[in-house]
N, C-alpha and C positions, 0 to 999 in steps of 0.2 A: 410394850407399845413400840411400834416401828418409828424411828426418827428419820425424817426426810432430810435430804441435803439442805433444802431451803430453810427448814426449821433450825437445823444445826447451825447454819450461818447466822440466823437471827439471834440465837442464843449466844453465839460467840461474839457477835458485834456488840450486843448489849453489855456483855461482860467486859469487853475491852474498853467500852466507854466508862464503865464504873471504875475500873482500876487498870489503867494502861501501864505498859512496861515492856521490857524485853521479852517477856513470856508470850506476848501477842505474835510477834514475828517468828519466834521460836516455834510456836504451835502451828502456825501456817506451814513452816518448813517441815515439821514432823508429819503433818498431813500430806504434803506433797511427796515426801520420801516414801510414806506408806503406800500411796497410790502408785508410784513408780514401781515399787517392788511387787505389789499385788498384781500389777498388770502382767507380770511374768510368772505368777504362781497360780496354777489352776485351782488350788484349794481356797483362794481368797477372792473377794469381790472388791473392785477398786473403790467404788463409792463408799462402801462400808468401812474400808480401811482408812479412807480420807476422813470420814466423820470421826472415827475413833481417835485419829491423830489430832484432829482439830480441837477436840474437847478434852484431851487427856489432862490438861492443866487448868481446866475451867474453874477449879476451886480458887485460883489466884484472883478471881474477881473480888474475893473478900480478903484473902491472905496473900499479899504480893510475894512475901519471902517466907522461908521456913517450910516445915512439913505439914502444917495445918491444912494446906490446900488439898491434901489427899482425901481426908475424910470429908472436908467441906464440899469438894467436887462430887464425891460419891453421894452424899446426902442431898445435895442440890439437884442432881439428875434423877435420883430415886424418887424424890418428891414430885417430879414431873412425869414419872412413869417410864423412864428410859434406863432399864436395868442393865442392858449390855454396855451402854456407854458409861454408866456409873461404875461398872466393874473395872473398866480400863483406868478410871481415876485411881482406883485402889492398887491395881497390879503394875502400873507402868514403872514405878520406882524400883520394884523388887525383882530384878532379874535373878538375883541371889535371894532365896526365900528366907529372909531374916529381917525383922523390923529395925534392926540396928545397922543394916547394910545401906546406909544413907550418906548423903553429903551433908555436912553440917550437923546440927543438933535437932532433936525433937523439941518442938515448942508446944506440944499437946500435953494433956493430962495423962496420967498413968492409965486411967480408964479408957481414954480415947485410943491410946497406943494398943491396949489389949484388944479393942474392937478390930483394929487393923490387923493385928497379929492373928486373931482367930479367923478372920476372913481369908487372908492369903494362905493360911495353913489348911483351910477347909476345901480349897479348890485345886483342881489340876489345871495348869496353864494351857490355854488353847492357842491356836495359830495367831490369833489377833493379839492376845496378850504378849506373845513373844515378838510379834512384828512391831508393836508400839514401844516395847522395851528397847528394841534395836534402834528404831528411828529416833527415839528420844536422845540417843547417843550419836546420831549422825547429823543432827540439825543444830546449828547456831542461829542466832537472830539474823545474821547476814547471809545465811545460805548453808549449803552442805559442806562438811569437812571430814577428814579422817577421824575415825572414832577416837584415836589416841589424843588428838587435839582437843576434842570435846571433854575427854577425861581430865586432861590437865587444866583446861580453862575452868571447869567446874571445881576441881580440887583447889585451885589457887583462890577461887572466889569465896568458897564456903568451907573448905577444909576437908580432911579425910579422917578415917578411923581404922581400927584393926581389921575391919571387914571390907575395906575398899578394894583390895586386890581380888578378893572373892567376887565382888560385884563386877569388876572389870573382866575377870576371866569368864564369868557367866555371860556377859554381853558379847564377848568375842566368840564364845561357843554358839550363841544364837546367830551371829553373823555367818559363821561357817555352816550352820544348819540350813539357813536360807540359800546360801551360795550353792550348797550341794543340791538343794531342791531345784533351783532354777538353772543350774549348770553354767553360771557365769559370776564374775565378781560383782558384788553389790555396787561398787563405785562406778562401774560402767553405766549404771542407770541414773546416776545423780549428776546434774549439770554443775560445772564450775568447782568441783571438789579440789582440784589442784590450786586454783586461784584463791579459794577461800581458806585453804590450809596454809599455803606458803606466801600468800600475797601476790601482787602483780609481779610477774617475772620480767626482768629487763633482758632484752635480746640485743 
């Protein structure tokens, strides 16, 4: 089923009322980053990219913290018939295809983790999967920032593990992939990257 922008906004607004938090502004910024990049990539549609970015963390309407939001978001959107958007809920975390390449710890059952593992191993990532994996690492709740700042901010907040560097390298490779495609640095497309990364500069 095709999800319209209006319906996506309705779903998002309802979810944000149920369980508000930093994820709401973060998701808005992921959506905007995805739209900015898609506007320069002939293989992508801006509105579709925006919707995927907006709903990638929709599972946080039930699970504000932890990894349960991945499967919850997938099931939530699948029940509504939105398969493509549900897919993004599953894939956005795993730029490096390993269910242990996460920030923090799994708070799901072994059976649930196996469902996620089988899913991500059964598909080949498409352009939108890669785009949202990238934009998830470009967007803070207060705006866009250097990927490295997002890496550190998340690591300090929820921790790292033995696969964190693999995850970071995968995201940086995706960044290079899109920069090669569009022929310019990603950061040129995102407003206020310097200010959000380094704070207000005193002149």
